[in-house]
C-alpha positions as CSV (number, residue, x, y, z in Angstrom):
1,X,6.7,-27.2,-9.9
2,X,3.9,-28.9,-8.1
3,X,1.4,-30.7,-10.5
4,X,-1.5,-28.7,-9.2
5,X,0.2,-25.5,-10.2
6,X,1.0,-26.5,-13.8
7,X,-2.2,-24.9,-15.0
8,X,-1.6,-21.6,-13.3
9,X,-2.1,-19.1,-16.1
10,X,-0.9,-15.7,-15.0
11,X,-2.1,-14.0,-18.2
12,X,-5.6,-15.5,-18.1
13,X,-5.9,-14.5,-14.4
14,X,-4.7,-11.0,-15.1
15,X,-7.2,-10.7,-18.0
16,X,-10.0,-11.9,-15.7
17,X,-9.0,-9.5,-13.0
18,X,-9.0,-6.6,-15.4
19,X,-12.5,-7.6,-16.7
20,X,-14.6,-7.5,-13.6
21,X,-13.2,-10.8,-12.2
22,X,-15.1,-12.7,-14.9
23,X,-18.5,-11.7,-13.7
24,X,-21.1,-12.3,-16.5
25,X,-24.2,-13.2,-14.6
26,X,-25.8,-11.6,-11.5
27,X,-25.0,-13.7,-8.4
28,X,-28.4,-12.6,-6.9
29,X,-30.9,-13.2,-9.7
30,X,-28.9,-15.0,-12.4
31,X,-29.6,-12.5,-15.2
32,X,-26.9,-11.2,-17.6
33,X,-24.8,-8.4,-16.2
34,X,-23.9,-5.4,-18.4
35,X,-21.0,-3.0,-18.2
36,X,-22.1,0.5,-17.3
37,X,-20.2,3.6,-16.1
38,X,-21.2,4.4,-12.5
39,X,-19.3,6.8,-10.3
40,X,-16.9,7.4,-13.2
41,X,-15.8,3.7,-13.3
42,X,-16.9,0.8,-15.5
43,X,-19.0,-1.6,-13.4
44,X,-21.0,-4.7,-14.0
45,X,-24.7,-4.0,-13.4
46,X,-27.9,-6.1,-13.3
47,X,-30.5,-4.4,-15.4
48,X,-33.4,-6.1,-13.7
49,X,-35.1,-3.3,-11.8
50,X,-36.2,-5.7,-9.0
51,X,-32.5,-6.7,-8.4
52,X,-30.2,-3.8,-9.3
53,X,-27.0,-5.6,-8.3
54,X,-23.8,-3.7,-8.9
55,X,-20.4,-5.5,-8.8
56,X,-17.9,-3.3,-7.0
57,X,-14.5,-4.7,-7.7
58,X,-12.4,-4.0,-4.5
59,X,-8.9,-5.0,-3.5
60,X,-8.5,-7.9,-1.0
61,X,-6.9,-7.1,2.4
62,X,-3.7,-8.9,3.4
63,X,-1.4,-8.6,6.4
64,X,2.0,-9.6,7.3
65,X,5.0,-8.8,9.5
66,X,8.4,-7.1,9.1
67,X,10.8,-9.0,11.4
68,X,14.4,-7.8,11.8
69,X,17.0,-9.5,14.0
70,X,20.6,-8.4,14.1
71,X,20.0,-6.0,11.2
72,X,18.8,-8.9,9.0
73,X,15.2,-9.0,7.7
74,X,13.1,-12.2,7.4
75,X,11.8,-13.2,4.0
76,X,10.1,-16.3,2.7
77,X,10.6,-18.0,-0.7
78,X,7.2,-18.6,-2.3
79,X,6.2,-22.2,-2.9
80,X,3.0,-21.4,-4.8
81,X,2.0,-19.2,-7.7
82,X,2.4,-16.5,-8.6
83,X,6.1,-16.2,-8.7
84,X,7.2,-19.5,-7.3
85,X,10.8,-19.2,-5.9
86,X,10.6,-15.4,-5.5
87,X,11.0,-13.9,-2.0
88,X,8.5,-11.8,0.0
89,X,7.5,-10.9,3.6
90,X,5.6,-13.5,5.5
91,X,2.1,-12.3,4.7
92,X,-1.2,-13.5,3.3
93,X,-4.9,-12.7,2.7
94,X,-7.2,-12.1,5.6
95,X,-9.8,-14.7,6.5
96,X,-13.4,-13.6,6.9
97,X,-14.0,-12.1,10.4
98,X,-10.2,-11.9,11.1
99,X,-8.5,-8.8,12.3
100,X,-5.4,-7.8,10.4
101,X,-3.2,-8.2,13.4
102,X,-4.4,-11.8,13.8
103,X,-3.7,-12.4,10.1
104,X,-0.2,-11.2,10.4
105,X,0.6,-13.4,13.4
106,X,-1.1,-16.4,11.8
107,X,0.7,-16.0,8.5
108,X,4.1,-15.6,10.1
109,X,3.6,-18.8,12.1
110,X,2.1,-20.7,9.1
111,X,5.0,-19.8,6.8
112,X,8.0,-19.6,9.1
113,X,7.2,-21.7,12.2
114,X,7.8,-18.6,14.4
115,X,5.6,-17.1,17.0
116,X,5.7,-13.3,17.0
117,X,4.5,-10.4,19.1
118,X,3.5,-7.3,17.0
119,X,5.1,-4.1,18.2
120,X,3.2,-1.7,16.1
121,X,2.0,-0.7,12.7
122,X,4.5,-0.3,9.9
123,X,2.7,0.7,6.7
124,X,-0.1,0.0,4.3
125,X,0.6,-0.7,0.6
126,X,-1.7,-1.0,-2.5
127,X,-0.6,-3.8,-4.8
128,X,-1.8,-4.4,-8.3
129,X,0.9,-6.8,-9.7
130,X,-0.6,-10.0,-8.4
131,X,-2.5,-11.6,-11.3
132,X,-5.1,-13.1,-9.0
133,X,-6.3,-9.8,-7.5
134,X,-5.3,-6.4,-6.3
135,X,-4.5,-6.3,-2.6
136,X,-4.1,-3.9,0.3
137,X,-1.1,-5.1,2.3
138,X,-1.0,-4.1,6.0
139,X,2.4,-4.7,7.5
140,X,3.3,-4.7,11.2
141,X,6.7,-4.6,13.0
142,X,7.2,-7.8,15.0
143,X,9.6,-9.6,17.3
144,X,10.1,-13.3,17.5
145,X,8.9,-14.7,20.9
146,X,9.0,-18.5,20.1
147,X,8.8,-21.2,17.6
148,X,11.4,-22.7,15.4
149,X,12.5,-21.2,12.1
150,X,11.4,-23.6,9.3
151,X,9.8,-23.2,5.9
152,X,6.1,-24.3,6.0
153,X,2.8,-23.9,4.3
154,X,3.3,-21.5,1.4
155,X,7.1,-21.2,1.8
156,X,9.9,-23.2,0.1
157,X,12.6,-21.6,2.2
158,X,12.8,-19.0,5.0
159,X,15.8,-16.9,6.1
160,X,17.1,-13.7,7.4
161,X,18.9,-11.5,4.9
162,X,21.3,-8.6,5.5
163,X,20.1,-5.4,3.7
164,X,23.2,-5.6,1.5
165,X,22.4,-9.2,0.4
166,X,18.7,-9.1,-0.4
167,X,17.6,-11.5,-3.2
168,X,17.1,-10.0,-6.7
169,X,13.7,-11.6,-7.1
170,X,11.2,-9.9,-4.7
171,X,7.7,-11.2,-5.6
172,X,5.7,-8.0,-5.4
173,X,6.3,-4.3,-5.8
174,X,4.6,-3.5,-2.4
175,X,7.2,-5.8,-0.7
176,X,10.0,-4.2,-2.6
177,X,8.7,-0.7,-1.5
178,X,8.4,-1.9,2.1
179,X,12.0,-3.1,2.1
180,X,13.1,0.3,0.9
181,X,10.9,2.1,3.4
182,X,12.2,0.0,6.3
183,X,15.8,0.7,5.2
184,X,15.1,4.4,4.9
185,X,13.2,4.8,8.2
186,X,15.1,2.6,10.5
187,X,18.6,2.1,9.1
188,X,19.6,5.6,7.8
């Protein structure tokens, strides 16, 4: 494991995620936030009437691609926490101001070295099993149009798997569901 990942504490991150991402003080006025039920959900609220900040904890958008060639699907082996050494689709969190389609294309190239053309929307998944955050994963169908297959950026390894030889360790439930959905929709 990389030295910078030795202190990755999945339990602590999950605890923080489940407790308003660790928010204690108002990011606008600096006063102490208090938990209050608003809209039927516990939220962190600034009691200062001049401020009134409310922390709405929302999932983070992510995007990636489903790439199939010769009835084999492309997966990447994770090089960073969480779940180092587990497999997933080439995907990642959206950057500020980035469209999900741009995220999918960028992430595929960063992680696999491949240039892709998106052919259409595949599915949206809600994931809550990442200790860092909850995510909304937007997956697209894509074809390879260039580049050279190589593990890069967040990937230890990258390869195409037959559907009867998928690895046991799939990093996230949403990716596992996407594999099953693809198999059911396109292969049956």
